[in-house]
C-alpha positions in Angstrom: 3.7 26.3 -97.3 4.3 29.3 -99.5 7.5 31.1 -99.1 7.5 34.9 -98.7 9.0 35.4 -102.1 6.1 33.5 -103.7 3.7 36.3 -102.6 5.8 39.1 -104.1 8.0 37.9 -106.9 7.5 35.7 -110.0 11.2 35.6 -110.9 14.3 35.1 -108.8 15.1 38.6 -107.5 18.8 37.7 -106.9 19.3 36.3 -110.4 21.6 38.3 -112.6 22.6 40.8 -109.9 25.7 42.8 -110.9 28.1 42.1 -108.1 30.1 45.2 -109.1 27.2 47.4 -108.0 28.1 47.1 -104.3 31.0 46.0 -102.2 30.4 43.6 -99.3 29.5 45.6 -96.2 27.8 43.9 -93.3 27.9 46.9 -90.9 25.0 47.2 -88.5 24.2 47.8 -84.8 23.7 45.0 -82.3 23.1 42.6 -85.1 24.5 39.5 -83.3 23.1 40.1 -79.8 22.9 37.0 -77.7 19.1 37.3 -77.4 18.6 36.1 -81.0 20.1 32.6 -80.4 18.0 32.0 -77.2 14.8 33.4 -78.7 15.1 31.5 -82.0 15.9 28.2 -80.3 12.9 28.6 -78.0 10.5 29.8 -80.7 11.8 27.8 -83.7 10.1 30.3 -86.1 9.2 29.1 -89.6 8.5 32.7 -90.6 10.2 35.8 -89.5 9.4 39.4 -90.5 12.0 42.0 -89.8 10.9 45.7 -89.9 14.0 47.8 -90.5 16.8 45.9 -92.1 19.5 48.3 -93.2 22.2 46.1 -94.8 20.8 42.8 -93.7 23.2 42.0 -90.8 20.7 40.9 -88.3 18.6 39.0 -90.8 21.7 37.1 -92.0 22.6 36.4 -88.3 19.1 35.1 -87.6 19.3 32.9 -90.7 22.6 31.4 -89.7 21.5 30.8 -86.1 18.4 29.0 -87.4 20.4 26.9 -89.9 22.9 25.8 -87.1 19.9 24.9 -84.9 18.2 22.9 -87.7 15.3 25.4 -87.8 13.9 25.7 -91.3 13.0 29.4 -91.5 11.9 32.0 -94.0 12.8 35.7 -93.4 11.1 38.8 -94.9 13.1 42.1 -94.6 11.0 45.2 -94.8 12.8 48.5 -95.4 12.8 51.5 -97.7 16.6 51.1 -97.9 16.7 54.9 -98.1 17.9 55.6 -94.5 16.3 57.0 -91.4 15.6 60.8 -91.1 18.5 61.3 -88.7 21.0 60.3 -91.4 19.6 62.9 -93.8 20.1 65.7 -91.2 23.9 65.6 -91.7 25.3 66.3 -95.2 28.5 64.5 -95.9 27.7 61.9 -93.2 24.5 61.0 -95.0 26.4 60.6 -98.3 29.0 58.4 -96.7 26.6 56.2 -94.6 24.0 55.8 -97.4 26.6 55.2 -100.1 25.0 57.8 -102.3 25.3 57.7 -106.0 23.8 60.7 -107.9 21.9 61.6 -104.7 20.3 58.1 -104.3 21.2 55.8 -101.5 22.6 52.4 -102.6 21.9 50.5 -99.4 19.6 48.1 -101.4 22.3 46.7 -103.7 24.6 46.4 -100.6 21.9 44.3 -98.9 21.5 42.1 -101.9 25.2 41.6 -102.2 25.5 40.7 -98.5 22.7 38.1 -98.8 24.3 36.5 -101.9 27.7 36.5 -100.2 26.2 34.7 -97.2 24.6 32.1 -99.4 21.2 32.9 -98.0 19.2 33.8 -101.1 16.8 30.9 -100.5 16.0 32.2 -97.0 16.0 36.0 -97.1 13.5 38.0 -99.1 13.5 41.8 -99.2 10.3 43.9 -99.4 11.4 47.4 -100.3 8.4 49.4 -98.9 7.8 51.9 -96.1 6.8 49.9 -93.0 3.1 51.0 -93.0 2.7 50.0 -96.7 4.4 46.6 -96.0 2.1 45.9 -93.0 -0.9 46.7 -95.2 0.3 44.2 -97.8 1.0 41.5 -95.2 -2.5 41.9 -93.6 -4.3 42.0 -96.9 -2.5 38.9 -98.1 -3.2 37.2 -94.8 0.5 36.5 -94.2 1.4 35.5 -90.7 4.8 35.4 -89.0 6.0 33.5 -85.9 8.5 36.3 -85.0 8.1 40.0 -85.9 11.3 41.9 -85.2 10.5 45.7 -85.0 13.7 47.7 -85.6 12.5 50.6 -87.7 11.4 54.0 -86.5 12.7 54.4 -83.0 10.4 57.4 -82.1 7.5 56.7 -79.7 4.9 57.4 -82.5 6.8 55.4 -85.1 7.4 52.4 -82.9 3.8 52.3 -81.6 2.5 52.5 -85.1 4.7 49.6 -86.2 3.6 47.5 -83.2 -0.1 48.2 -83.9 0.2 47.7 -87.7 2.1 44.4 -87.5 0.2 42.8 -84.7 -2.5 41.4 -87.2 0.3 39.6 -89.0 1.5 37.8 -85.9 0.7 34.1 -85.8 -1.0 32.7 -82.7 1.7 32.1 -80.0 4.0 34.3 -82.0 6.4 36.9 -80.6 7.0 40.6 -81.4 10.6 41.6 -80.6 11.1 45.4 -80.2 14.8 46.4 -80.7 16.6 49.2 -78.8 14.3 49.1 -75.7 16.8 51.4 -74.1 15.4 54.2 -76.3 12.8 56.1 -74.3 10.4 56.2 -77.3 10.6 52.4 -77.9 10.1 51.6 -74.2 7.1 53.9 -73.9 5.5 52.6 -77.1 6.1 49.0 -76.0 4.6 49.6 -72.6 1.5 51.3 -74.1 1.1 48.6 -76.7 1.1 45.9 -74.0 -1.4 47.8 -71.9 -3.9 48.3 -74.8 -3.6 44.8 -76.3 -3.2 42.7 -73.2 -0.2 41.0 -74.8 2.3 39.5 -72.3 5.6 41.3 -72.1 8.6 39.0 -71.7 11.6 40.4 -70.0 14.7 39.4 -71.9 
């Protein structure tokens, strides 16, 4: 089986990374929720695609849970690493949260540093693209995932678009996990997606 990195990179993307570029910072939101352990143990996914990764906290958690359970998994992290629009609406806060240098977020080096520190460079592969572009690449390369974790745009339109775009990349008997279901837009998009596709919604 090809690993995710084999589709996108010819060289080791972690090789030669300057550790001085970013300090370790695993900050995230709900990255270690109990649902992960139960879901991963039930599904035993060989391939996971995470849409919306931030600094890699949930991907690192999923990788560790899988390792402890003896599940050999491969995780692809899709993100622009540029921050969501909400962050950019607040000067000062945006600069702090996005670790700006010369007006450019440095979330990507932080992500790379975190993965290296966690010893998971053989499991986690970043794909630094907007979610729509990444979905197109996955579908055109005929890449399938057993678990697709949607944690990107939390608006109704954005979430529904991600659900629709990534469904063709879902393996038979695979699962799509939509994060932050308590957000009205995410709940509405998920309900509509289930109605239009006939997928079964599991209550977690």
